[in-house]
N, C-alpha and C positions, 0 to 999 in steps of 0.2 A: 504494500500500500504506500503510495507516494505521500510526501509531506502535505501536499494540497488536499489530498483525499482525507488524510487524518484530521486536518484542520476543519474541513467541511463536516466530517462526522462529529467532531467535538462540538462545533457550533450547533449542529442539529440536536445533539443531546442536551446541550444547555438550554436551547430554545424549548425543547419538549418539557423541561423541568420548570423553567421560569414563566413561560407564556400562560399556562393555566392559572397560576397564582395572580398574574397581572389581570387576566380576564375576570377572575373572582373579585379582585379588589375594585375594578371598575364597576362591576355589577353591584357590589355593596355600596358604592357611592351613588349609583343611579337610583337604587330603591329608597334613597333619602331625599329625593326630589319631591316637590309638592304634588306632582301628578301621581306618584306612588302612594302618597297618603290619601288621596281621593279614591283610589281604587286598590285597596290593600290586598284583596284576594287575588286579583289578576297579577299584581306586582309580585306577590309571594310565589305564585306558580311559575312566573317567568324567571324569577331569581333562582328557584330550585332547579328549573330546567337548564339554565345557563351554567350553573355551578356543576351539576351532575354531568352535563354533556361535555364541558371542557375537560374535566378530569378524566372522563371515560375515553374521550378521543386521544388524549395524551397517553393513557395506559395502553390502548390498542396500538398506537404508533410505536411504543417502546417494546411491545411484546413480539417475540419471534413468530413470524407468519401471521401476525395480526390476531392471534388467538390467546388472549390473556387467561390465566388460570381462574377458576371460580372463586378461590379465596381472595384474589386481587380485586375481582369485580365487587365482591361483598365489601371489601375495605374501601373501595372508591365510593360506593353508595353510602356507607357509614360516614365517610369523610364529608361528602356533600351534605348529608343531613346535619352533621354537627356544625359545619360552616354556615349553613342557612339558619340554624337555630341560634347560633351565637352572633352572627353578623346582621341579622334582620333588625330593623328599628322597632320600637314599641308597637306601632300600628300594625306591622306585619306579624309580629309575635301574637298579638291578640287575634288576628285573622287565622293564624295557624291553630290556636287553641279552639277556635270555632269550626275547624275543618278536620274532624277525626279521620276522615277517609284519607287525608294526606299525612296527618301526624302519626297515625298508627304504623303505616309502612316505614316511615322514617325511623321510628323507635325500634321496630323489628330489625331493620338493617343494622342499627347500632348494636343491639343486643346480640345479633348473630356474629358480628365481627368480634365483639368482646369475648363471647363464649369460644369461638374458634381460636382466637389468639391466645386466650388463657390456656386452652388445651395444649397448643403447641409450645407456649412459653414454659409450661410445667415440664415438658420433656426436655427442653433446652437447659433449664436450671438444674435438672438432675443429671445432665450429661457430662461430658468431659470438657476439659479446658479450664483456664483460669476463672476465678470467681467474677472478675470484672468483665471478661469477654462473654461469659454466660449470661450475666444480668443485662449487659448491653444488647446482646442478641435477643433476649427475652423481651426487652422494652421495644425493640424494633418490630416485634410482632403486633404491637398495639399502635405505634406511631411510625411516621416515615423514617426510614433508616438515616437519611441525611440529617433530620432534626435530632435524632438520638445521638448521632456522632457529634453534632455541634454542642448539644447540652453536656455530653460527657467531657468534651474538650474544655468547655467553660468551667465545669466543676473541678477538673484537673488543674487548670490554671490557678483558680482561687485557692485550692488546697495547697499547691506548691508555694504560692506567694505568701500565704498567711500562716501556714502550719508546719511547713518543712524547713526547719532551721538546723543546719548541720545534718549529721547522719550519713550513712553510706549511700553510694549511688545505687540505682536500680539495676542490679546485675543478677539475672537468674542463675540457679545452680547449673554447673557444667558449661558456663559461658566465660569468655575472656573479654575484658573491657579495654577499650582504647579511647583515651580522652581527646577532646578537641576544644575544650573551653578556655584554655590558658591564653590563646591568641585573641579570643573574643572578650575576655574579662575587661581589659583596659578600655576598649572602645565602648562597650555596653555601659560600664560604670560612668564614663564621661557623658554618654547620652542620657543616663538617668539623672545626673546632676544638672545638666542643661535643661532637661524637661522640668525638674522641680523648680529651677529658677524662673523658667518661662511661666509656669503655672502661677507662681507667687506674684510675678509682675502683672500678668493678666488679671488676677484676682483684685489686686490693689487698684488698677486702672478702672476696671468695670465697677468696682464698689463705689467709686465716686459718681458714676453715671446711673447705675441701676443695681439696687441690692438684690433683686430677684435674678437678674442675669448673672451676677457674681456667684450666687448660690448654685445656679444651674451649672455654670462652668466649673465650680469647685467640685461638684459631684462627678461630672463627666471626666475632669482631669484626674481626680483621685482614682477613678476606675481605671483610667489609662495607666497611671503609675503602678497600680497593683498588677496589671497585666505585664508591664515591663519588668517589674521585680520578679514575677513568676517566670517570665521568659529567661531572664538572666540566670536564675537559680536552676532552671530546668536543663541548661547546658551542662552543668556539672553532674546533675542527678541522672541524666540519660545519655551515657556514652555510646559510642559505636561498639557493637558486640560481634564476636565470632561465637556462634552457638553450635549445638550439635547437628543442626540441619543446614546452616549457611551463615551468611553475613547479615546482620541487622543494622542497617544504616539509619542513624537517628540524628536529629538536630533539635534538641530540646523537645517541646511538645509540638513543634511545627512539622516534623518529618519523622516517620517511623515506617521504613520500607524493608521488607525481608527479601534477600537474594539467596536462593538455594545454591548449594555447591554445584549441582549438576548444570546450573544455568550459566556459570562463570566460564568464559572461554579463555581469557587472559587477564593479566594484572600489569598495570603500568604505574610507576610512582616517580616522584621527583617534582621539583618546582618548574621544570621545563616542559610540562604537558602541552601538547599542541593546542593553540587557541581554537582552531577549526573544529577539533574533536569536542572541546568543552562547549562551544557555542552551537554545536549541531542540535537541531530540534529533537533528534532521537536520543540525545544524552540528557539524563536526569541529573542536574547539577544541584547537589545537596550541600555545597559549601556556602557558608554565610560570611559576608563581609571580608572575604579573602579568596585568593586563587586556589583551587583544589590542588592537592599533591598526591592523590590516589585516583586512579581510573580503572574501573572494572568493566571489561567488554563482555557482553553476553552472547551466547550462541543462539538465542531466540528471544524475541521481545517479551517483556513482562508487563503486566498491567499495573497501573497506579491509579488509585481512586482518590478523588478530592471531594469536597462538599457538593460541587455542581456537576462534575463530569469525571469520566474515566479515560485515561490516555495510556499509551504504551511507550516503552523506552527500550533501547538495545544497548545502552551503556549507562553507568552511574558514576558520577564524580563527587568526591568529598574531600575534606581536609582533616588531617590528624596532626596533633602536636608533635608526635614522633611516629612517622609511618613505617620505619624499618622493622620493628618487631611485628607489626600487623602483617606486612608483606611476607616476612619469613614464616609466620604461623600459617597464613593462608596458603602459601606455596606448599608447605608441608602437608596441610590438610588435603589439598587437592591431589598431591602426589601419593600420599600414604593411606588415604581412606578417610572416612567420616566418623571417627570415634569421638569421644568427649574432648573438648578443647583443652589445650594445655593450660595449666594453672600459672 
């Protein structure tokens, strides 16, 4: 697949995820117009049809062969029912209560989705894997997976920023850690100090003009500082790993990508990595604020999922504070087998 075809496919995937929510938001604004208040029953039915139709068309477009599974259809109908119930203005909510022929099927769709999801979530929670992965997968049965991933990331950031002071890095048993945070610490600390100074200056200036604006900026800026503190701390707590199955490339809570041993074709290291290879769209560049010094070429593209889309890459680049031990260990693992990582 060419780079242009990949970009077209990625844009299509983003559009299929974003466009339905845009349509729903516009419909929610339209039902608040005066004409909708004059004809609440018709506006309610139109609102429900637009929401359900847009979500269902997006589901069909994303499904292989245009045939979505029954569970996904029930989830879409339940989502449309919840969106209409929560997004409708008071006049339309009263009209909904006066139309049991519409309200009962909506409630049945929601209950069917909850029951089906609870059954599957129970099997997932009792299954294998880490506790966090199992609970995140179980929550994804009830809510959109992208929303669950976003919420999990938010909670992780807040936990690291406010409650993780000191302590060892997150290194699972049987894995070898390789740090990359030492070259990032001075730049990130300077950025944090400058941000704090900027926040204080803006707060003082806005306080002379509008007390409410100063309070809003204070809250927003404090949240931003908490996120920045969490990001800086996560660099030390989440090093790059060589596990029993492959390489786990991490960059704080921003990046966590697993590369199996069997997918690695070759290893390159040093500060003189070719710029064309690093800037290639097929290269996943995981180095932050510095030029990478390790490049893993893959023998087949691997997928990488983000909040909005999924793309593939055929090479991954990242930076380590001391890449030589990593390269030696990985060469040994690739040449001698895939046993436990050396301590």
